MARKEZA-825973 format. One line per field, with one value per residue: residue in three letters; x, y, z of N, C-alpha, C in turn; chain. Coordinates in steps of 0.2 Angstrom, whole numbers, plus 5000, padded with zeros to 4 digits. Layout:
// residues N
aa = (Ala | ...)
n_X = (X | ...)
n_Y = (Y | ...)
n_Z = (Z | ...)
ca_X = (X | ...)
ca_Y = (Y | ...)
ca_Z = (Z | ...)
c_X = (X | ...)
c_Y = (Y | ...)
c_Z = (Z | ...)
ch = (A | ...)
//
This chain:
// residues 271
aa = (Met | Arg | Leu | Ser | Glu | Thr | Gly | Glu | His | Gly | Leu | Leu | Ala | Glu | Leu | Glu | Arg | Arg | Gly | Leu | Ala | Arg | Arg | Ile | Glu | Asn | Asp | Ala | Ala | Gln | Leu | Gly | Asp | Gly | Leu | Val | Val | Thr | Gln | Asp | Ala | Leu | Val | Glu | Gly | Val | His | Phe | Arg | Phe | Asp | Leu | Leu | Gly | Trp | Arg | Asp | Leu | Gly | Tyr | Arg | Ala | Ala | Ala | Val | Asn | Leu | Ser | Asp | Leu | Ala | Ala | Ser | Gly | Ala | Asp | Pro | Glu | Gly | Leu | Val | Val | Thr | Leu | Ala | Ala | Pro | Pro | Glu | Thr | Glu | Leu | Asp | Asp | Val | Leu | Ala | Leu | Tyr | Glu | Gly | Leu | Asn | Glu | Pro | Gly | Val | Ala | Ile | Val | Gly | Gly | Asp | Thr | Ser | Arg | Ala | Asp | Ser | Val | Val | Leu | Ser | Val | Thr | Ala | Leu | Gly | Arg | Ser | Glu | Arg | Val | Pro | Gly | Arg | Gly | Gly | Ala | Arg | Pro | Gly | Asp | Phe | Leu | Val | Val | Thr | Gly | Pro | Leu | Gly | Gly | Met | Gly | Ala | Ala | Phe | Arg | Ser | Gly | Arg | Leu | Ala | Arg | Pro | Pro | Leu | Arg | Leu | Val | Glu | Gly | Lys | Glu | Leu | Ala | Arg | Asp | Ala | His | Ala | Leu | Leu | Asp | Ile | Ser | Asp | Gly | Ile | Ala | Val | Asp | Ala | Gly | His | Ile | Ala | Ala | Arg | Ser | Gly | Val | Arg | Cys | Val | Ile | Glu | Leu | Glu | Arg | Val | Pro | Leu | Ala | Asp | Gly | Ala | Thr | Leu | Glu | Asp | Leu | Glu | Phe | Gly | Glu | Asp | Tyr | Glu | Leu | Leu | Ala | Ala | Val | Ala | Asp | Pro | Gly | Pro | Phe | Ala | Val | Ile | Gly | Arg | Cys | Asp | Glu | Gly | Asp | Gly | Val | Glu | Ile | Arg | Leu | Arg | Gly | Asp | Ala | Val | Ala | Leu | Gly | Gly | Trp | Ala | His | Phe | Thr)
n_X = (5056 | 5059 | 5053 | 5063 | 5068 | 5057 | 5051 | 5041 | 5031 | 5032 | 5027 | 5014 | 5009 | 5009 | 4999 | 4988 | 4989 | 4985 | 4973 | 4971 | 4970 | 4963 | 4962 | 4972 | 4981 | 4983 | 4986 | 4977 | 4962 | 4948 | 4931 | 4913 | 4902 | 4911 | 4920 | 4936 | 4949 | 4964 | 4979 | 4992 | 5007 | 5018 | 5033 | 5043 | 5061 | 5061 | 5053 | 5055 | 5064 | 5066 | 5076 | 5077 | 5065 | 5051 | 5037 | 5025 | 5028 | 5029 | 5016 | 5010 | 5017 | 5012 | 4999 | 5000 | 5006 | 4997 | 4986 | 4992 | 4991 | 4977 | 4977 | 4983 | 4973 | 4964 | 4955 | 4944 | 4947 | 4939 | 4940 | 4951 | 4957 | 4965 | 4977 | 4987 | 5001 | 5011 | 5025 | 5021 | 5027 | 5027 | 5025 | 5011 | 5009 | 5017 | 5010 | 4998 | 5004 | 5007 | 4994 | 4990 | 4998 | 4993 | 4981 | 4984 | 4983 | 4970 | 4960 | 4948 | 4950 | 4942 | 4940 | 4948 | 4962 | 4971 | 4986 | 4997 | 5015 | 5032 | 5039 | 5036 | 5022 | 5013 | 4998 | 4988 | 4973 | 4965 | 4951 | 4941 | 4933 | 4931 | 4928 | 4934 | 4947 | 4962 | 4972 | 4986 | 4987 | 4984 | 4992 | 4999 | 5008 | 5017 | 5012 | 5016 | 5027 | 5024 | 5028 | 5022 | 5030 | 5046 | 5059 | 5069 | 5071 | 5068 | 5078 | 5089 | 5086 | 5087 | 5101 | 5106 | 5102 | 5089 | 5071 | 5061 | 5045 | 5032 | 5024 | 5007 | 4997 | 4983 | 4975 | 4982 | 4981 | 4967 | 4966 | 4974 | 4968 | 4957 | 4960 | 4972 | 4980 | 4987 | 4992 | 5001 | 5008 | 5025 | 5033 | 5043 | 5054 | 5058 | 5062 | 5058 | 5044 | 5040 | 5042 | 5031 | 5020 | 5024 | 5024 | 5010 | 5004 | 5009 | 5019 | 5034 | 5043 | 5052 | 5064 | 5071 | 5084 | 5090 | 5079 | 5072 | 5065 | 5074 | 5074 | 5079 | 5096 | 5096 | 5103 | 5105 | 5107 | 5100 | 5087 | 5085 | 5081 | 5068 | 5051 | 5046 | 5034 | 5027 | 5017 | 5016 | 5012 | 5005 | 5001 | 4992 | 4992 | 5003 | 5000 | 5002 | 5012 | 5028 | 5037 | 5046 | 5049 | 5044 | 5031 | 5034 | 5032 | 5035 | 5043 | 5046 | 5058 | 5068 | 5081 | 5089 | 5102 | 5106 | 5105 | 5112 | 5111 | 5108 | 5110 | 5098 | 5093 | 5081 | 5069 | 5067 | 5057 | 5058 | 5071)
n_Y = (5081 | 5065 | 5048 | 5041 | 5051 | 5056 | 5045 | 5032 | 5036 | 5050 | 5051 | 5046 | 5056 | 5067 | 5064 | 5064 | 5078 | 5084 | 5079 | 5068 | 5055 | 5048 | 5046 | 5037 | 5033 | 5023 | 5005 | 4998 | 5001 | 5009 | 5006 | 5007 | 4999 | 4992 | 4986 | 4982 | 4984 | 4979 | 4979 | 4972 | 4970 | 4958 | 4958 | 4950 | 4949 | 4961 | 4960 | 4946 | 4931 | 4917 | 4908 | 4909 | 4906 | 4894 | 4891 | 4888 | 4893 | 4906 | 4909 | 4907 | 4918 | 4929 | 4929 | 4930 | 4942 | 4951 | 4948 | 4951 | 4965 | 4966 | 4960 | 4971 | 4979 | 4974 | 4965 | 4952 | 4941 | 4939 | 4936 | 4934 | 4942 | 4939 | 4943 | 4937 | 4939 | 4932 | 4925 | 4916 | 4904 | 4898 | 4885 | 4875 | 4867 | 4874 | 4886 | 4880 | 4876 | 4888 | 4893 | 4884 | 4888 | 4900 | 4897 | 4891 | 4899 | 4898 | 4906 | 4910 | 4911 | 4923 | 4929 | 4938 | 4940 | 4936 | 4938 | 4941 | 4943 | 4948 | 4944 | 4937 | 4944 | 4946 | 4950 | 4954 | 4956 | 4959 | 4956 | 4961 | 4962 | 4973 | 4978 | 4988 | 4999 | 5004 | 5011 | 5023 | 5035 | 5038 | 5037 | 5041 | 5052 | 5043 | 5031 | 5013 | 5005 | 4991 | 4974 | 4960 | 4948 | 4940 | 4949 | 4953 | 4940 | 4939 | 4946 | 4938 | 4926 | 4929 | 4932 | 4920 | 4914 | 4912 | 4915 | 4918 | 4912 | 4923 | 4927 | 4924 | 4935 | 4937 | 4934 | 4940 | 4953 | 4956 | 4956 | 4966 | 4977 | 4980 | 4989 | 4997 | 5012 | 5015 | 5006 | 4995 | 4985 | 4977 | 4980 | 4987 | 4988 | 4991 | 5004 | 5012 | 5010 | 5013 | 5026 | 5030 | 5029 | 5039 | 5050 | 5051 | 5052 | 5062 | 5061 | 5057 | 5043 | 5032 | 5019 | 5005 | 4996 | 4985 | 4979 | 4974 | 4959 | 4946 | 4936 | 4919 | 4917 | 4930 | 4947 | 4964 | 4972 | 4965 | 4970 | 4980 | 4975 | 4973 | 4967 | 4958 | 4957 | 4956 | 4964 | 4981 | 4991 | 5005 | 5007 | 5008 | 4999 | 4986 | 4972 | 4955 | 4957 | 4960 | 4974 | 4987 | 5000 | 5017 | 5030 | 5048 | 5065 | 5076 | 5073 | 5062 | 5048 | 5040 | 5030 | 5019 | 5011 | 5003 | 5016 | 5024 | 5034 | 5028 | 5024 | 5017 | 5009 | 5006 | 4998 | 5006 | 5011 | 5013 | 5015)
n_Z = (4838 | 4844 | 4847 | 4854 | 4862 | 4869 | 4876 | 4882 | 4892 | 4891 | 4878 | 4881 | 4889 | 4881 | 4872 | 4880 | 4883 | 4871 | 4870 | 4863 | 4869 | 4884 | 4901 | 4904 | 4914 | 4923 | 4926 | 4919 | 4908 | 4915 | 4913 | 4911 | 4924 | 4932 | 4922 | 4917 | 4906 | 4898 | 4888 | 4880 | 4870 | 4862 | 4854 | 4843 | 4845 | 4852 | 4864 | 4866 | 4862 | 4852 | 4855 | 4868 | 4874 | 4871 | 4860 | 4868 | 4880 | 4877 | 4874 | 4887 | 4893 | 4887 | 4890 | 4904 | 4907 | 4904 | 4912 | 4924 | 4924 | 4926 | 4939 | 4946 | 4946 | 4954 | 4949 | 4943 | 4930 | 4914 | 4901 | 4886 | 4872 | 4857 | 4846 | 4833 | 4823 | 4811 | 4801 | 4786 | 4784 | 4797 | 4808 | 4810 | 4822 | 4831 | 4832 | 4838 | 4850 | 4856 | 4858 | 4867 | 4878 | 4880 | 4885 | 4898 | 4910 | 4913 | 4909 | 4897 | 4879 | 4870 | 4857 | 4843 | 4831 | 4816 | 4807 | 4793 | 4794 | 4795 | 4806 | 4822 | 4831 | 4845 | 4852 | 4866 | 4873 | 4889 | 4898 | 4912 | 4928 | 4942 | 4959 | 4965 | 4959 | 4964 | 4957 | 4952 | 4959 | 4972 | 4983 | 5000 | 5010 | 5023 | 5020 | 5018 | 5007 | 4998 | 4992 | 4983 | 4981 | 4978 | 4969 | 4954 | 4948 | 4935 | 4928 | 4933 | 4927 | 4913 | 4912 | 4913 | 4901 | 4898 | 4898 | 4911 | 4918 | 4921 | 4937 | 4943 | 4951 | 4954 | 4965 | 4976 | 4971 | 4972 | 4986 | 4990 | 4983 | 4990 | 5000 | 4997 | 4994 | 4982 | 4968 | 4957 | 4944 | 4943 | 4930 | 4923 | 4931 | 4948 | 4952 | 4942 | 4941 | 4954 | 4953 | 4945 | 4954 | 4962 | 4954 | 4950 | 4962 | 4969 | 4979 | 4988 | 4984 | 4994 | 4993 | 5001 | 4998 | 5004 | 5010 | 5000 | 4994 | 4986 | 4972 | 4970 | 4966 | 4961 | 4960 | 4966 | 4955 | 4946 | 4948 | 4939 | 4927 | 4926 | 4922 | 4932 | 4937 | 4949 | 4962 | 4967 | 4980 | 4989 | 5005 | 5020 | 5030 | 5030 | 5031 | 5027 | 5018 | 5010 | 5016 | 5008 | 5008 | 5009 | 5008 | 5007 | 5011 | 4997 | 4981 | 4967 | 4967 | 4979 | 4980 | 4992 | 5000 | 5014 | 5020 | 5012 | 4997 | 4981 | 4964 | 4953 | 4939 | 4925 | 4914 | 4898 | 4886 | 4868 | 4868)
ca_X = (5056 | 5058 | 5051 | 5068 | 5068 | 5051 | 5050 | 5034 | 5027 | 5032 | 5022 | 5007 | 5008 | 5008 | 4993 | 4983 | 4989 | 4982 | 4966 | 4970 | 4969 | 4961 | 4961 | 4977 | 4986 | 4984 | 4988 | 4971 | 4957 | 4942 | 4925 | 4907 | 4900 | 4917 | 4924 | 4943 | 4952 | 4971 | 4982 | 5000 | 5010 | 5025 | 5036 | 5049 | 5067 | 5061 | 5051 | 5056 | 5068 | 5064 | 5082 | 5076 | 5059 | 5047 | 5030 | 5020 | 5030 | 5027 | 5009 | 5009 | 5019 | 5008 | 4993 | 5002 | 5008 | 4990 | 4983 | 4996 | 4988 | 4971 | 4979 | 4985 | 4967 | 4960 | 4950 | 4942 | 4947 | 4933 | 4942 | 4956 | 4956 | 4971 | 4979 | 4993 | 5004 | 5017 | 5026 | 5017 | 5030 | 5026 | 5022 | 5004 | 5010 | 5020 | 5004 | 4994 | 5007 | 5006 | 4987 | 4990 | 5001 | 4989 | 4975 | 4986 | 4981 | 4963 | 4955 | 4946 | 4951 | 4935 | 4940 | 4955 | 4963 | 4977 | 4988 | 5004 | 5020 | 5039 | 5041 | 5030 | 5019 | 5007 | 4995 | 4983 | 4968 | 4962 | 4945 | 4940 | 4929 | 4934 | 4924 | 4938 | 4953 | 4966 | 4976 | 4992 | 4987 | 4981 | 4997 | 4999 | 5014 | 5016 | 5011 | 5021 | 5027 | 5025 | 5028 | 5019 | 5035 | 5053 | 5061 | 5075 | 5071 | 5068 | 5085 | 5093 | 5085 | 5090 | 5108 | 5107 | 5101 | 5082 | 5066 | 5057 | 5038 | 5029 | 5019 | 5000 | 4995 | 4976 | 4972 | 4985 | 4978 | 4961 | 4967 | 4977 | 4964 | 4952 | 4962 | 4978 | 4980 | 4990 | 4993 | 5002 | 5013 | 5032 | 5035 | 5049 | 5059 | 5055 | 5063 | 5054 | 5037 | 5038 | 5041 | 5024 | 5016 | 5026 | 5022 | 5003 | 5001 | 5012 | 5023 | 5041 | 5044 | 5059 | 5064 | 5077 | 5086 | 5091 | 5073 | 5068 | 5066 | 5077 | 5073 | 5085 | 5101 | 5096 | 5107 | 5102 | 5107 | 5094 | 5081 | 5085 | 5079 | 5061 | 5047 | 5045 | 5026 | 5025 | 5013 | 5019 | 5007 | 5006 | 4996 | 4992 | 4994 | 5006 | 4998 | 5007 | 5016 | 5035 | 5038 | 5052 | 5050 | 5038 | 5030 | 5035 | 5031 | 5040 | 5042 | 5052 | 5060 | 5074 | 5083 | 5094 | 5105 | 5109 | 5106 | 5116 | 5108 | 5111 | 5106 | 5095 | 5089 | 5075 | 5067 | 5065 | 5054 | 5060 | 5078)
ca_Y = (5076 | 5058 | 5043 | 5040 | 5057 | 5057 | 5039 | 5029 | 5040 | 5056 | 5050 | 5046 | 5063 | 5072 | 5062 | 5067 | 5085 | 5086 | 5077 | 5062 | 5050 | 5050 | 5041 | 5031 | 5034 | 5017 | 4999 | 4996 | 5006 | 5008 | 5008 | 5006 | 4993 | 4989 | 4983 | 4984 | 4982 | 4981 | 4976 | 4971 | 4967 | 4955 | 4958 | 4946 | 4953 | 4966 | 4957 | 4939 | 4928 | 4910 | 4905 | 4910 | 4902 | 4891 | 4894 | 4887 | 4898 | 4913 | 4910 | 4909 | 4924 | 4934 | 4929 | 4932 | 4949 | 4955 | 4946 | 4955 | 4972 | 4965 | 4959 | 4977 | 4983 | 4970 | 4962 | 4945 | 4940 | 4937 | 4933 | 4936 | 4943 | 4937 | 4944 | 4934 | 4940 | 4928 | 4923 | 4911 | 4897 | 4896 | 4878 | 4874 | 4864 | 4879 | 4890 | 4877 | 4876 | 4895 | 4894 | 4880 | 4892 | 4906 | 4894 | 4889 | 4902 | 4896 | 4912 | 4909 | 4916 | 4924 | 4932 | 4940 | 4941 | 4934 | 4942 | 4939 | 4947 | 4946 | 4941 | 4936 | 4949 | 4943 | 4956 | 4951 | 4961 | 4955 | 4959 | 4959 | 4966 | 4975 | 4982 | 4994 | 5000 | 5009 | 5016 | 5025 | 5042 | 5039 | 5036 | 5046 | 5052 | 5039 | 5024 | 5009 | 5002 | 4983 | 4970 | 4953 | 4943 | 4942 | 4953 | 4951 | 4934 | 4939 | 4948 | 4933 | 4921 | 4932 | 4932 | 4913 | 4912 | 4910 | 4920 | 4915 | 4913 | 4928 | 4925 | 4926 | 4938 | 4939 | 4933 | 4945 | 4959 | 4957 | 4957 | 4973 | 4982 | 4982 | 4995 | 5000 | 5019 | 5015 | 4999 | 4993 | 4979 | 4979 | 4978 | 4991 | 4989 | 4994 | 5011 | 5016 | 5009 | 5017 | 5033 | 5031 | 5031 | 5046 | 5056 | 5052 | 5053 | 5068 | 5059 | 5054 | 5035 | 5030 | 5012 | 5003 | 4990 | 4980 | 4976 | 4971 | 4952 | 4945 | 4929 | 4914 | 4919 | 4937 | 4952 | 4970 | 4974 | 4962 | 4974 | 4985 | 4972 | 4973 | 4961 | 4953 | 4956 | 4956 | 4970 | 4986 | 4994 | 5010 | 5005 | 5011 | 4993 | 4981 | 4965 | 4950 | 4958 | 4963 | 4981 | 4989 | 5007 | 5021 | 5037 | 5054 | 5072 | 5078 | 5070 | 5058 | 5042 | 5039 | 5023 | 5019 | 5005 | 5004 | 5023 | 5029 | 5035 | 5024 | 5024 | 5011 | 5010 | 5001 | 4997 | 5012 | 5010 | 5017 | 5017)
ca_Z = (4844 | 4842 | 4852 | 4859 | 4867 | 4874 | 4880 | 4882 | 4896 | 4888 | 4873 | 4883 | 4892 | 4875 | 4869 | 4885 | 4883 | 4865 | 4869 | 4859 | 4873 | 4890 | 4907 | 4903 | 4919 | 4927 | 4922 | 4914 | 4907 | 4918 | 4909 | 4916 | 4927 | 4934 | 4917 | 4916 | 4900 | 4897 | 4882 | 4879 | 4864 | 4863 | 4848 | 4842 | 4844 | 4856 | 4870 | 4867 | 4856 | 4852 | 4858 | 4875 | 4876 | 4866 | 4858 | 4873 | 4885 | 4874 | 4875 | 4894 | 4895 | 4884 | 4895 | 4911 | 4908 | 4904 | 4919 | 4929 | 4924 | 4929 | 4946 | 4948 | 4946 | 4959 | 4944 | 4941 | 4923 | 4911 | 4894 | 4883 | 4865 | 4855 | 4839 | 4831 | 4817 | 4810 | 4795 | 4783 | 4785 | 4804 | 4808 | 4813 | 4828 | 4835 | 4834 | 4843 | 4857 | 4858 | 4861 | 4874 | 4883 | 4882 | 4889 | 4904 | 4916 | 4914 | 4906 | 4890 | 4874 | 4867 | 4851 | 4841 | 4824 | 4814 | 4801 | 4791 | 4796 | 4794 | 4812 | 4826 | 4835 | 4849 | 4856 | 4870 | 4877 | 4894 | 4901 | 4919 | 4932 | 4948 | 4963 | 4967 | 4956 | 4967 | 4953 | 4954 | 4961 | 4979 | 4989 | 5004 | 5015 | 5028 | 5018 | 5017 | 5000 | 4999 | 4986 | 4984 | 4980 | 4977 | 4963 | 4951 | 4945 | 4927 | 4926 | 4934 | 4922 | 4907 | 4913 | 4912 | 4895 | 4897 | 4900 | 4916 | 4918 | 4926 | 4942 | 4943 | 4957 | 4954 | 4972 | 4980 | 4969 | 4975 | 4993 | 4991 | 4980 | 4995 | 5005 | 4995 | 4991 | 4975 | 4966 | 4950 | 4944 | 4942 | 4923 | 4920 | 4936 | 4954 | 4953 | 4937 | 4943 | 4960 | 4950 | 4942 | 4959 | 4965 | 4949 | 4950 | 4969 | 4972 | 4985 | 4987 | 4986 | 4997 | 4993 | 5005 | 4994 | 5009 | 5012 | 4995 | 4994 | 4980 | 4970 | 4970 | 4961 | 4959 | 4963 | 4966 | 4948 | 4942 | 4949 | 4934 | 4921 | 4926 | 4920 | 4938 | 4937 | 4956 | 4963 | 4971 | 4983 | 4994 | 5010 | 5027 | 5034 | 5026 | 5032 | 5026 | 5012 | 5012 | 5016 | 5005 | 5009 | 5012 | 5005 | 5011 | 5007 | 4991 | 4974 | 4964 | 4970 | 4982 | 4981 | 4997 | 5002 | 5021 | 5022 | 5007 | 4991 | 4976 | 4957 | 4950 | 4932 | 4923 | 4907 | 4895 | 4879 | 4863 | 4868)
c_X = (5055 | 5056 | 5057 | 5070 | 5063 | 5050 | 5042 | 5029 | 5027 | 5027 | 5015 | 5005 | 5006 | 5001 | 4987 | 4983 | 4985 | 4975 | 4965 | 4970 | 4967 | 4961 | 4966 | 4982 | 4987 | 4985 | 4983 | 4966 | 4951 | 4936 | 4919 | 4906 | 4906 | 4921 | 4931 | 4946 | 4960 | 4973 | 4989 | 5002 | 5017 | 5027 | 5043 | 5055 | 5067 | 5059 | 5053 | 5061 | 5067 | 5070 | 5082 | 5070 | 5055 | 5040 | 5025 | 5022 | 5029 | 5020 | 5007 | 5011 | 5015 | 5001 | 4994 | 5003 | 5002 | 4986 | 4986 | 4993 | 4981 | 4972 | 4980 | 4979 | 4962 | 4954 | 4950 | 4943 | 4941 | 4935 | 4948 | 4955 | 4963 | 4972 | 4986 | 4995 | 5010 | 5018 | 5022 | 5020 | 5030 | 5023 | 5016 | 5005 | 5013 | 5014 | 4999 | 4997 | 5007 | 4999 | 4986 | 4993 | 4997 | 4983 | 4978 | 4984 | 4973 | 4958 | 4954 | 4948 | 4944 | 4935 | 4948 | 4955 | 4969 | 4979 | 4995 | 5009 | 5027 | 5042 | 5035 | 5028 | 5013 | 5004 | 4989 | 4979 | 4965 | 4956 | 4943 | 4935 | 4931 | 4929 | 4928 | 4945 | 4957 | 4969 | 4982 | 4992 | 4984 | 4986 | 4998 | 5005 | 5012 | 5014 | 5017 | 5021 | 5028 | 5025 | 5025 | 5024 | 5042 | 5054 | 5067 | 5076 | 5071 | 5075 | 5090 | 5093 | 5088 | 5098 | 5110 | 5105 | 5094 | 5077 | 5061 | 5050 | 5036 | 5024 | 5012 | 4999 | 4988 | 4973 | 4975 | 4982 | 4972 | 4961 | 4969 | 4972 | 4958 | 4953 | 4968 | 4976 | 4982 | 4992 | 4995 | 5007 | 5020 | 5034 | 5042 | 5054 | 5056 | 5056 | 5059 | 5046 | 5035 | 5038 | 5034 | 5019 | 5018 | 5023 | 5014 | 5000 | 5004 | 5016 | 5030 | 5041 | 5051 | 5059 | 5071 | 5079 | 5087 | 5085 | 5069 | 5070 | 5068 | 5075 | 5079 | 5089 | 5101 | 5101 | 5103 | 5102 | 5102 | 5087 | 5080 | 5081 | 5071 | 5057 | 5046 | 5038 | 5024 | 5021 | 5017 | 5013 | 5009 | 5000 | 4997 | 4995 | 4997 | 5004 | 5003 | 5012 | 5023 | 5035 | 5045 | 5053 | 5044 | 5037 | 5031 | 5033 | 5037 | 5038 | 5047 | 5053 | 5067 | 5076 | 5089 | 5096 | 5109 | 5110 | 5109 | 5112 | 5112 | 5107 | 5104 | 5091 | 5083 | 5074 | 5065 | 5063 | 5057 | 5067 | 5082)
c_Y = (5069 | 5054 | 5042 | 5045 | 5057 | 5051 | 5037 | 5034 | 5048 | 5056 | 5050 | 5053 | 5068 | 5070 | 5065 | 5074 | 5087 | 5083 | 5071 | 5055 | 5052 | 5044 | 5035 | 5031 | 5028 | 5011 | 4997 | 5001 | 5004 | 5010 | 5007 | 5000 | 4989 | 4985 | 4986 | 4980 | 4984 | 4977 | 4977 | 4968 | 4964 | 4955 | 4954 | 4950 | 4959 | 4963 | 4950 | 4937 | 4920 | 4905 | 4905 | 4907 | 4899 | 4894 | 4894 | 4892 | 4905 | 4914 | 4911 | 4916 | 4930 | 4935 | 4932 | 4939 | 4954 | 4954 | 4950 | 4962 | 4971 | 4964 | 4966 | 4981 | 4979 | 4967 | 4955 | 4945 | 4937 | 4934 | 4937 | 4937 | 4943 | 4939 | 4942 | 4936 | 4936 | 4927 | 4917 | 4904 | 4895 | 4889 | 4878 | 4872 | 4869 | 4884 | 4887 | 4877 | 4883 | 4896 | 4890 | 4884 | 4898 | 4904 | 4892 | 4892 | 4901 | 4901 | 4911 | 4914 | 4917 | 4928 | 4934 | 4940 | 4938 | 4938 | 4939 | 4945 | 4944 | 4942 | 4941 | 4942 | 4946 | 4949 | 4953 | 4957 | 4957 | 4959 | 4956 | 4963 | 4967 | 4979 | 4989 | 4994 | 5005 | 5014 | 5018 | 5031 | 5043 | 5038 | 5042 | 5046 | 5048 | 5032 | 5020 | 5007 | 4995 | 4980 | 4963 | 4947 | 4945 | 4945 | 4951 | 4944 | 4934 | 4941 | 4942 | 4927 | 4923 | 4931 | 4924 | 4910 | 4910 | 4916 | 4916 | 4916 | 4918 | 4925 | 4927 | 4929 | 4940 | 4939 | 4939 | 4952 | 4961 | 4959 | 4964 | 4978 | 4984 | 4988 | 4999 | 5007 | 5019 | 5008 | 4998 | 4987 | 4981 | 4976 | 4981 | 4992 | 4993 | 5001 | 5015 | 5015 | 5013 | 5024 | 5035 | 5033 | 5038 | 5051 | 5057 | 5054 | 5060 | 5067 | 5058 | 5047 | 5034 | 5022 | 5010 | 4996 | 4984 | 4976 | 4973 | 4963 | 4950 | 4937 | 4925 | 4916 | 4926 | 4942 | 4959 | 4973 | 4971 | 4966 | 4979 | 4982 | 4973 | 4966 | 4956 | 4952 | 4954 | 4963 | 4974 | 4990 | 4999 | 5009 | 5008 | 5005 | 4988 | 4974 | 4960 | 4951 | 4962 | 4970 | 4983 | 4996 | 5011 | 5027 | 5043 | 5060 | 5073 | 5075 | 5066 | 5051 | 5042 | 5032 | 5023 | 5012 | 5006 | 5012 | 5027 | 5029 | 5032 | 5025 | 5018 | 5012 | 5006 | 5001 | 5004 | 5010 | 5015 | 5019 | 5011)
c_Z = (4842 | 4848 | 4857 | 4864 | 4872 | 4878 | 4880 | 4886 | 4894 | 4882 | 4875 | 4886 | 4886 | 4872 | 4873 | 4884 | 4877 | 4865 | 4865 | 4862 | 4880 | 4895 | 4906 | 4908 | 4923 | 4923 | 4917 | 4914 | 4911 | 4914 | 4914 | 4919 | 4929 | 4929 | 4917 | 4910 | 4900 | 4891 | 4882 | 4873 | 4865 | 4856 | 4848 | 4841 | 4849 | 4863 | 4871 | 4861 | 4857 | 4854 | 4865 | 4878 | 4870 | 4865 | 4864 | 4879 | 4883 | 4875 | 4882 | 4896 | 4893 | 4888 | 4902 | 4912 | 4908 | 4910 | 4924 | 4930 | 4927 | 4937 | 4949 | 4949 | 4951 | 4955 | 4944 | 4933 | 4920 | 4904 | 4891 | 4875 | 4862 | 4848 | 4838 | 4824 | 4816 | 4803 | 4792 | 4784 | 4792 | 4804 | 4812 | 4821 | 4833 | 4837 | 4839 | 4850 | 4860 | 4861 | 4867 | 4879 | 4885 | 4886 | 4896 | 4910 | 4918 | 4912 | 4899 | 4885 | 4870 | 4860 | 4849 | 4834 | 4822 | 4808 | 4799 | 4793 | 4795 | 4800 | 4817 | 4831 | 4838 | 4853 | 4859 | 4873 | 4882 | 4897 | 4908 | 4922 | 4939 | 4952 | 4965 | 4963 | 4960 | 4963 | 4955 | 4958 | 4968 | 4985 | 4993 | 5008 | 5021 | 5026 | 5017 | 5010 | 5001 | 4992 | 4988 | 4983 | 4979 | 4970 | 4960 | 4948 | 4938 | 4925 | 4927 | 4929 | 4915 | 4907 | 4912 | 4906 | 4894 | 4899 | 4905 | 4915 | 4923 | 4931 | 4940 | 4950 | 4958 | 4962 | 4976 | 4978 | 4972 | 4982 | 4994 | 4988 | 4985 | 4999 | 5002 | 4992 | 4984 | 4974 | 4959 | 4950 | 4941 | 4935 | 4921 | 4925 | 4942 | 4955 | 4948 | 4939 | 4949 | 4958 | 4947 | 4948 | 4962 | 4961 | 4950 | 4957 | 4972 | 4978 | 4983 | 4989 | 4988 | 4997 | 4997 | 5002 | 4999 | 5011 | 5006 | 4994 | 4987 | 4978 | 4970 | 4964 | 4959 | 4963 | 4963 | 4959 | 4944 | 4943 | 4943 | 4928 | 4920 | 4924 | 4926 | 4939 | 4944 | 4956 | 4968 | 4974 | 4988 | 4999 | 5017 | 5032 | 5029 | 5026 | 5031 | 5021 | 5014 | 5011 | 5013 | 5005 | 5011 | 5007 | 5009 | 5007 | 5002 | 4985 | 4972 | 4968 | 4973 | 4983 | 4986 | 4998 | 5008 | 5022 | 5017 | 5000 | 4985 | 4969 | 4955 | 4944 | 4931 | 4916 | 4904 | 4888 | 4874 | 4863 | 4867)
ch = (A | A | A | A | A | A | A | A | A | A | A | A | A | A | A | A | A | A | A | A | A | A | A | A | A | A | A | A | A | A | A | A | A | A | A | A | A | A | A | A | A | A | A | A | A | A | A | A | A | A | A | A | A | A | A | A | A | A | A | A | A | A | A | A | A | A | A | A | A | A | A | A | A | A | A | A | A | A | A | A | A | A | A | A | A | A | A | A | A | A | A | A | A | A | A | A | A | A | A | A | A | A | A | A | A | A | A | A | A | A | A | A | A | A | A | A | A | A | A | A | A | A | A | A | A | A | A | A | A | A | A | A | A | A | A | A | A | A | A | A | A | A | A | A | A | A | A | A | A | A | A | A | A | A | A | A | A | A | A | A | A | A | A | A | A | A | A | A | A | A | A | A | A | A | A | A | A | A | A | A | A | A | A | A | A | A | A | A | A | A | A | A | A | A | A | A | A | A | A | A | A | A | A | A | A | A | A | A | A | A | A | A | A | A | A | A | A | A | A | A | A | A | A | A | A | A | A | A | A | A | A | A | A | A | A | A | A | A | A | A | A | A | A | A | A | A | A | A | A | A | A | A | A | A | A | A | A | A | A | A | A | A | A | A | A | A | A | A | A | A | A)
//
């Protein structure tokens, strides 16, 4: 069995089954005293290319995608730990620009590591604290599915030859975390990430594409690109957030467009 066959979540399930990892079902790890920890790695040629973004934008992106996991945990960020691996011929000014971007969200870098590598690999660990982490497993039949902002912008930007900056939804995450039954960020595409809620909660997530707010220039096909880093929540009361569907009895995800079932893909790791 290869990783291309199991995929990321098949790998995680196997690690849990064998007792080699535990409590990895949500966007971030929950430890004692409200501590929330998450980690993401950006690999040159896989997650970014320097013809699509510069060093400062790379730094901001690396910080933002980790802070997105804290937002999905309703957490206040406390610090970032940064590991950078890069070729030895990398310009110092480029690395300084990278760290300027990492600092842009206003969360302090409190540690990390550096290493030599053939290409750039940037790994960030974000630390925060939360009074309540909804997780992915509490959605109930009858819940509304809501998002915190427009989707498809990252896919539209990629089509135009660039990588857009992820939004920061820490304020919205704290608001949703107070009452949401399930909460995560949209990194792999709305269909894939709704599937995580469905699988963990034991519900069927029904998404109505005509209700999904699209970013400027985005099409429905751009929803498959992922990396929008808005938040998706299952809630009893949608409040100010855009309703894009509901949770029903059953399992899996149903994507509908004006009443008709349609297929919608998303990002798949190791393929």
